C-alpha positions as CSV (number, residue, x, y, z in Angstrom):
1,M,-31.9,90.9,-47.2
2,A,-29.8,93.9,-46.1
3,I,-31.5,96.8,-44.7
4,K,-29.4,100.2,-45.7
5,I,-29.2,102.6,-43.1
6,R,-28.5,106.2,-43.3
7,T,-26.3,108.0,-41.0
8,T,-26.3,111.5,-40.4
9,K,-23.6,111.6,-38.3
10,L,-21.3,114.5,-38.9
11,T,-17.7,115.0,-38.8
12,Q,-15.7,116.5,-35.8
13,T,-14.7,119.2,-38.2
14,T,-17.9,120.2,-39.5
15,I,-19.4,120.2,-36.0
16,I,-16.6,122.5,-34.9
17,K,-17.5,124.5,-38.0
18,Q,-21.5,125.0,-36.9
19,I,-20.0,125.8,-33.2
20,L,-17.7,129.0,-34.5
21,K,-20.6,129.8,-36.7
22,R,-23.3,130.0,-33.6
23,C,-20.5,131.4,-31.2
24,S,-19.1,134.5,-33.7
25,S,-16.6,136.1,-31.3
26,L,-15.0,132.5,-30.9
27,G,-14.4,132.1,-34.6
28,K,-12.2,135.9,-34.8
29,K,-8.7,136.5,-34.4
30,Q,-8.1,137.5,-31.1
31,T,-5.9,140.2,-30.9
32,N,-5.6,141.7,-27.2
33,E,-9.4,141.4,-26.5
34,Y,-9.2,141.6,-22.9
35,V,-11.7,143.0,-21.3
36,P,-11.7,143.9,-17.6
37,K,-14.2,142.2,-15.0
38,G,-17.0,144.7,-14.7
39,H,-16.5,146.4,-18.4
40,F,-17.9,145.8,-21.7
41,V,-16.7,146.5,-25.3
42,V,-18.5,149.1,-27.9
43,Y,-17.8,150.2,-31.4
44,V,-18.0,153.5,-32.3
45,G,-17.9,155.5,-35.8
46,K,-17.6,154.7,-39.2
47,T,-14.0,152.9,-38.5
48,R,-15.3,151.3,-35.3
49,V,-13.1,152.2,-33.0
50,R,-13.1,150.2,-29.7
51,Y,-13.6,151.2,-26.5
52,V,-13.7,149.4,-23.3
53,L,-16.4,151.0,-20.8
54,P,-17.7,150.3,-17.1
55,I,-20.7,148.7,-16.8
56,S,-22.0,151.6,-14.8
57,F,-22.1,153.8,-18.0
58,L,-25.2,151.4,-18.4
59,T,-27.4,152.9,-16.1
60,R,-26.6,156.3,-17.1
61,P,-29.8,158.0,-19.6
62,E,-27.1,159.6,-21.6
63,F,-25.7,156.3,-22.5
64,Q,-28.9,154.4,-22.6
65,L,-30.0,157.1,-25.5
66,L,-27.2,155.9,-27.6
67,L,-28.3,152.1,-26.9
68,Q,-31.9,153.2,-28.2
69,Q,-30.0,154.6,-31.5
70,A,-28.2,151.6,-31.7
71,E,-31.0,149.4,-31.8
72,E,-33.0,151.3,-34.0
73,E,-30.2,151.8,-36.5
74,F,-28.7,148.0,-36.2
75,G,-31.4,146.1,-34.3
76,F,-30.6,143.3,-31.5
77,D,-29.2,140.8,-34.2
78,H,-25.8,142.0,-35.1
79,D,-23.0,140.0,-35.8
80,L,-20.4,143.2,-35.4
81,G,-21.0,143.6,-31.9
82,L,-22.3,146.2,-29.7
83,T,-21.6,149.3,-32.6
84,I,-22.5,152.9,-31.7
85,P,-23.9,155.3,-34.4
86,C,-21.9,158.3,-33.1
87,E,-19.3,160.6,-34.1
88,E,-15.9,159.3,-32.5
89,V,-15.4,163.0,-31.4
90,A,-18.9,163.5,-30.0
91,F,-18.3,160.0,-28.3
92,D,-15.5,161.2,-26.5
93,S,-16.8,163.9,-25.2
94,L,-19.5,162.3,-23.7
95,V,-17.3,159.4,-22.4
96,A,-15.3,162.2,-20.8
97,S,-17.6,163.7,-18.9
98,M,-19.2,160.9,-17.6
99,F,-16.2,159.8,-15.7
């Protein structure tokens, strides 16, 4: 009498695909995605222009207000990176005043 045992062993390809889905940034094409130490990336506006900013901005009240607006609009579970709901011109002006 034989006992049939089902295996739930996943193929290596399936496991890699699952890992890439969990780490969404690893599955995307990397085109000059370098971020220097002590900096972070935000995307601004409808066209999602990429900005690399110093982490010191995170403690500034004017930037924290933008982060609160981003939380209200997009929430915390957002696959598109940290997106700031702001016009690019206004963001450029704010960043220039913070340096």
